[in-house]
C-alpha positions as CSV (number, residue, x, y, z in Angstrom):
1,M,114.3,95.4,81.4
2,F,111.4,96.6,79.2
3,V,108.3,96.0,80.1
4,S,104.7,97.1,78.6
5,V,101.4,96.9,80.2
6,V,98.1,96.7,78.7
7,L,95.3,97.2,79.9
8,D,91.7,96.3,79.5
9,P,90.2,97.1,82.7
10,G,86.3,96.2,83.8
11,G,85.3,99.6,85.2
12,I,86.6,103.1,85.7
13,D,87.6,102.9,89.3
14,S,89.9,100.4,88.5
15,A,91.5,101.6,85.0
16,K,92.3,104.4,87.1
17,A,93.7,102.8,90.1
18,I,96.0,100.7,87.8
19,A,97.0,104.2,86.1
20,A,98.6,105.5,89.7
21,I,100.0,102.1,90.2
22,L,101.8,102.4,87.3
23,S,102.8,106.1,87.1
24,R,104.1,105.7,90.7
25,H,106.4,102.8,88.9
26,S,108.0,105.2,86.3
27,F,105.7,104.1,83.5
28,R,104.7,106.4,80.8
29,K,101.1,106.3,79.1
30,I,102.2,105.6,75.2
31,Q,98.4,104.6,74.4
32,K,95.1,104.9,75.4
33,A,95.6,101.4,77.3
34,C,99.4,101.1,76.9
35,W,102.2,101.9,79.2
36,E,105.8,101.0,79.0
37,C,108.7,101.6,81.4
38,T,112.7,101.0,80.6
39,Q,114.0,100.9,83.9
40,I,112.3,98.1,86.3
41,N,113.7,95.2,87.5
42,E,111.8,91.6,89.0
43,V,111.7,93.0,92.2
44,Q,109.6,96.4,91.6
45,L,108.1,93.6,89.1
46,T,106.9,91.7,91.6
47,S,105.9,94.5,93.8
48,L,103.8,95.8,91.1
49,K,101.8,92.6,90.3
50,H,100.8,92.7,93.8
51,E,99.5,95.9,94.2
52,I,97.6,95.8,90.6
53,D,96.3,92.1,92.2
54,S,95.2,94.6,95.1
55,V,92.8,96.9,93.2
56,T,91.6,94.6,90.4
57,D,88.4,92.1,90.3
58,Y,87.4,89.7,88.5
59,Y,86.3,91.6,85.0
60,D,90.1,93.5,84.8
61,T,92.3,91.9,82.4
62,L,96.3,93.1,81.5
63,R,98.8,91.9,80.3
64,I,102.5,92.2,81.0
65,Y,105.1,91.8,78.1
66,Q,108.9,91.8,79.3
67,F,111.7,91.6,77.7
68,P,114.5,90.2,78.3
69,V,113.8,87.2,81.2
70,N,116.7,85.1,80.7
71,S,117.3,86.3,77.0
72,N,113.9,85.4,76.0
73,F,110.1,87.2,75.8
74,A,108.0,86.9,78.8
75,V,104.2,87.4,78.4
76,T,102.4,87.6,82.1
77,E,98.3,88.0,81.7
78,L,95.6,88.7,84.7
79,R,92.2,87.1,83.7
80,H,89.6,86.8,86.4
81,K,92.0,87.4,88.9
82,Q,94.4,84.6,87.7
83,W,98.6,85.6,86.7
84,K,99.7,83.4,83.9
85,R,102.8,83.5,82.4
86,S,104.6,82.1,79.4
87,V,107.8,82.7,78.4
88,Y,108.9,82.5,74.5
89,G,112.4,82.1,73.1
90,A,114.2,80.6,70.1
91,K,114.6,77.5,69.7
92,Q,118.5,76.4,69.3
93,N,119.8,74.4,67.0
94,K,121.6,71.3,67.6
95,Q,124.7,70.4,65.7
């Protein structure tokens, strides 16, 4: 699965902690605040979210973009210490 993480850390300490976690999970830094990995599964992603949750605070924001998730595109956002997930897919044409 392809996963991209975009960071908007509230402080330098959480930015460093999140970067260390992403590096441990084989993510590569693509841009200043964007990390990507093409070889991660759902179990590893769940572990990653728990690790990120343990080092973030109310002021940190990040988004995780995943594809494919049951042939759909998923966006998971951490904002104000709450995770929210949205799944987007193509509409099926009925005939």
